[in-house]
N, C-alpha and C positions, 0 to 999 in steps of 0.2 A: 649415145648420151650427149646432152648439150654441154657447152663449155662451162656453164654455171653449175651443172650437175657434177662434172669432173672436179671443179674447184671445191665444191662441197665435200666430195669424197676425200680429196686430198687433205682438206682441213680437218675432217673428222679423224682420219688416220694419224695426222700429225698430233692432234690433241690426245689421241689414245696412247701415244708412246712418249710424249714430251714430259719433261719435269722429273723423270726418274733418274736416280744417280747412276754413275758409270758402273759402280760395283754391282748394282742390280743387273745390268746388262751382261756383265761377265758371268754372273750366277745363272742368268737366263740362258746364255750360250752353253754353259756347262750342262744344264738340264736338257737342252735340245740335242747336244752331242750324245749324252747318255742314252736318250730314248731312240736316237738314230741307230744305236747299237743293240737295241733290245732284241734278244733272241731266245734266251732260256725260258722266260715265262710264257712265250708264245708257242715255241716248238718243242718244249721238253716232252710233252705227252706223245707227240708224233715221233720224236726221236726214239723214245723208249719202246713204243709199240711197233713202229714200222721198221726202224733201222736196227734196233737191238732185239726185237722179237719178244718183248715182255708182254704180259697181259694188261688189259685196261685197269684191272684192280691194282696191279703193282704200280702203274702210272698214277692212279689216284692216291696211293699211299705216299709215293714220292712227292706229289703235289702238296699233300697235307703236311709232310715233314718240312717242305720248303716254307709253307705258311707258318708252321709252328716256330721255325727259326726266327721269323719276323716278329712273332709275339714275344719271344724271349728277349730279343735285342731292343725292343721299343723303349722300355724303361731304362735299361743300361745305357743306351746311346743318349737318352735324354739327360741322364746324370753326367755323362762325359761332356755333353755340349755345354753344360753350365760350369763344370769344374775345369776341364781342359781348354775349352773354347770351341767356337763353331768351326774354325778353320782346321785345327788338328783332328777333330772328330770326322770332318769331311774327308780329309786325307787318309786317315786310317781306314774308314769305311770303303772308300773307293779303291784304294790299293788292295785291301783284303778281298773286295768283290772281284777285282780283275784276276787275282791269282786263283781264287776259289772257282770262278767260272771256267778258267782254262783247265784247272785240275779236273773239274767235273767232266769236261769233254774227253779226258784221257782215261777216265775210270771205266772198267769193264765188269767188275764183280758187282752183283746186285746190292749187297750190303754196303759196299764202298760208295756206290752211286747214291744210295739213300742217305748215308751219312754226310757226304759232301753236299748234297742238295740242301740238307739242313743248314750247313755252314753258309751256303750261298744265300739262303733266306735270311740268316742272321746278318751277314755283311751288307747285303743290298738294302735291307730295311734300316740299317743303322744310320744312314745318311739323312733320313727324312726329318727327324727333329732338328738337326743342325741346319738343313736348308731352310726350313720354315722359320727358325729362330733368327738366322742371319738375315732373311728377307724382312722380318719385322724390325730388326735392328737398323737396317740401312734405308728403309722407306718410311716416309712420313705417314702418320696415321691416316690422314685424309686420302692418301694415294694407295693404301694397302689392298683394297678390294680390286683396284685396277691392276696392281702388280701381281696379285695371286691369280687373276684371270689370265694375264699374259703368260705367266708361268704354266698354267694349266693348258693354255692354247699350244705352247711349245711342246708340252708332253704329248698331246694328241697329234700334232703335226709330225713330230719325230716318229711316233709309233706308226702312223699311216705310211710314211715313207719306208720305214724299216721293215714293216710286215711284207710289203711287196718285194723289196730287195732280198730280205732274208729267205723268202720263199724260193726264189731262184737259187740262192746259195745252197739251201738245204737239198735241192735236187741233185747236187753234185757232191756235197760234203757237209755233213752235220758238224764235223770237227772244225771246219772253217768258220762256221757260224759261232761256235763257242769262242774260238780264238779271236774272231772279229769283235765280239762283244767285249772280251777282255782288253783288247787293244784300245778300243774307244773309251772304255772306262778309265784306262791309264791316261789317255789324253785329257779326260776331265780332271784327273788328279793333278796333272801337270799345269793345267789352266788355273786351278784353284791355288796351287803352290806359287805360281808366278804373278797372278793378277788380283787375287782377292786378299785384302787385309783382314786381320782378325776384327770382328765387329762386336764382340762381347763388351757391353758397357762396363767401365771401370768403377769399382766401388771406392768412394772417397773414404778418408779416415773417419770422418764424422758418421757416414753411413755404416761403416763397419762397427762403430761403437754403439750406434743407436738402433740398428735394424737386425732382426733375427735372420739367420740363414734360412733360405727356402729349401726344405727337404721333401722327400716323397710323402712323408706324413702330412706336411703342409698341403700338398696337392689333394691328398685323400680327405682331408678335413674341409676342403673348400667345397661347400655344399652346392653352390650354384654351378661351379665348373664341373663337378662330378655329375651333376644332372645333365649338363651339356654333353659330357662323354657318353652318358647312358642314352640320350636321344640320338647322338651320332651313331651309336651301335645299332639302334633301331632302324635309322635311315640306311645304314650300311647293309643291313640284312636285306632291305628292299633292292638296292642297286646291285648287290651281288648276284641276284637272280638273273641278271643279264648274261652271266657267264656260267651259271650252274643250273638254274631251273629252266630257263628258256630253251637251251639246246636239247635238254631231255624231253621237255614237253613237245617241242617240234618234232623230235625223233619219234615219239609215241604216236604223233598224228600223221606219220608217214612222210615227213619232209626229210631231205638229205642234209648233210653237213654243208653242202654248197648253198642250199636254200637258207640255212641259218646264217651262214656267212654273209649272204646278200642282204638279209634283213637287218642284221646287227651292224653292218658297215655303215648304215645310215647314221648311226650314233656318232662315229668319228667324223663323217663328212659334215654333219650339222654343227658339231663343236668347232671345227676348223673355220666354218663359214660364219657362224653366229656368235661365237664367244666374245669377240671384241665389240661388235655393235650392241649386243645385249648388255655387256658390262657398262657401256656408256649410259645406257638407260637406267640401270639399277644402282650405279656407283654411289649416289648420295641419297638413296631411298631408305626407308625404315627397315633395318635388318630383321626386326621381329616379324613384320608383315611378309618379307621375302621368304623367311624360313618357314613360316606357316603355310604360305601358298605353295612353295616348292615341295614341301612334305606331302601335301594333299595331292598335288599333280603327280608326284612320283608314285605314290601308293595307288592311285586310281589309274595312272598310266599303265602300270603293270596289271592292275585289275582288269583293264579292258582286254588284256591278252586272252582272257577266258572266252571272248567272243570272236577271236581271230580264226579264220578258216582257210586263209590263203597267204602266200608270201607277202603280197601287197598289204593285207590287213595287219600282219605281224609288223611290217615295216612302219605302218602308220602308228601303231602303239609305241614303237621305238621312238618315233618323232615326239610323242607326247612326253614320255619320261626323260628324254634327252633335254628338252626345254627345262624341266625341273632340275636336272643335273647342272646345266649351264648356270642357273641362278644359285643353286644350293652350294656348289663346291667353293667358290670364292667367298661367299657370304659366311659360310660356316667356319672357314679357316680364319677369316677376319675376326669373327666373334671369339675364337679361341685365343688369338693374340690379344684381343681387347681385355679378356679376363685374366691374362697371365701377367704376373709381376715381372719386371724387367730382368731381375737377376735369377728368375726361376723359369724362364721361357723354355729351356731345354727339357726340364722335367715335365712341364705342362704339355709341351708338344709331344713328348714321348708317351704320356698317358693318352692323349688324343689319338695318336697313331696306333696305339695298342687296341683301341676300340674297333678300328677297321681291320686290324690283323686278326682279332678274335672273331669278328663277323665273317671273315674269309674262311675260317675253320668251321664255324657253326652252320653257315648258309648251305653248304652242300648236304650236310646231314639233315637239316630242316626240310630242304626241298625234296630230298630222296624219300624221307619217311612220308611226307604229305602226299607226294605223287603216287608212291607205291600203295599206300593204304586207302587214300581217299580220292585221288585223281588230281590232275593239274588244275582244274577249276578251283579247288579248295586252296591251292597255293596262291593263285592270283587273288582270291578273296582275302586270304591272310595278308597279302601285301597291301590291299586297300585298307584293312583294319590297322595295320602297322603305320601306314601313312597318316591316318586319322589320329592315332595315339600320339605320334610325333608332333603333329600340328598343334594338338591341344597342349602338349607339354611345352613346346616353344612359346605358345601364347601365354601360358601361366608363368613360365620361368623368366621371361624377359620383361615382365612388368617392373617398372622402376629401375631398369638398367640405366646406369649413368650415361650421358651422351658421350660420343666419341671425343677423346681428348679431355674428358671431364675428370673429376677428381676421384673416380671410382677406384676400386682395388680389387683384389680377388674376391670371389663370391662369398656369400654368407657362410659362416662356418670355417673359413680359412683363418690364417693368422691375422691378428689385428692390423688395422690399416697402418699403424706406425711400424709394424714389423716388416712390411714389404713395400717396395716402391713401384708404382706403375708409371707408365710413360704418358706424357701429355703432348709432346711435340717432337717425336722422333728421338733417337738415341742422344744421350748427353755427350758422350765422347766415344771415340773408337781408339782402341789401342793401336800403336803403330804396327805396320806390317812387319812380321819377322818370321824367319824360317824356323820351323820346329826342329828340335835337336834330333829327333828320330821319328820315324813313321812306325815310333814305337807301335679231299674229302670222302664214303658211302657210294651207292650205285650212281647217284647223281654226279658225284665228283668224278667217278671213274669215266662216265660217258662224256661229261663236259671236258674232262682233261684230255680227251682224245681229239678235241677240236682246237683249231687256232682261233683264239678270241682276243678282243681288244683289251686295253687296260681296264681294270675294274672301274666302272663308272663312279664318279664322285669321290674316289679315293683321295686322301689328303694331297697327294701330289700327282694323282692320276695314274700312278703306276700300280702294279699288282704284285702280290706275293702269293702265288698259288703253289 
């Protein structure tokens, strides 16, 4: 590469990471460390079937309970994020995750394993609304798509490294994998405790007197936002097929788990390589157009799987829908923040997170029923239809959306504009850093649970709750 080319690459890289606050980079580092320790979501099924000798059906049941825990905790952690603050919620979630993961590695009774897996799902999912709300608090509106992309990139980079390392660890001791994840999660908690101030915007006396509090009812009455949640659920059903429908379909076509792993590995590689440059391209483009296009590409990317007959062709379809994921993930998260009132971000993020958690429960059932009764081709056709529906929904929903930083508010049907305050230029104020007083699927799911798979594509933070 010429000197001019190298200079251009360096300038592009510098522009991609410049201008973001220090607190964001500490949060980004915490995310990376957390994903470097990922073990349970990836190797739980192998641990249960190979090391403990349980059936694939039992492994699928445990995976479903883990996902159910995430559904239960989504709204509760959103409320905690708004009431207690982002930092206390993160600390409670991470410390709880660390101890519950370590406990899970020590359990031997099948009932105890299932119960603790549910607790792990609750604890690990509880940090998501707090992370997203804190990132929205500390990053300026015009930089949020870039910030969410960098965070998503860290998730996938950490997972790629951890998958390889944890695979070697699992060959010698699954318990070491559980304890390793617990230790790294505690490191994240320490980092949050020492380096991240509370970012929840302070309500002034005037605001407390004139603005109504944002409650879960406010979120449910916000017609535009709940429509976004519904469309997010539809898109999530599509992307979840990467880890539930795709391995089952490939298995029925005579391909091995190694073949599936080789094809789906393209997803992580492309995200690590392309996420940052693609973000530079889409950062200031119309989010409505991006969401419409990415929904169509996702749906028909999976739809093309119906015509795949070799590992190479399967990998090619992965390339198609991965491009949709790279565009959809940060754009969708940015839209959620854009529609969320400042003092209700936790509840809004919790509702959005729940749409993915519910999709993670339903997708295995959907793919299992369709594949068993009609064949895999019908599943991929359904994905194409869902992508079309989501694209049409985004096209209609985002008409008249106020410009970024504009005077908008929560969507139609929410509390009146005078009742909630949205943000126009970043957080008004941050409370000073202070130490908290206390740290007070179906046949498809069973088969897919027996494979080591990457984080669920497009998930709000890129992680998975299986």
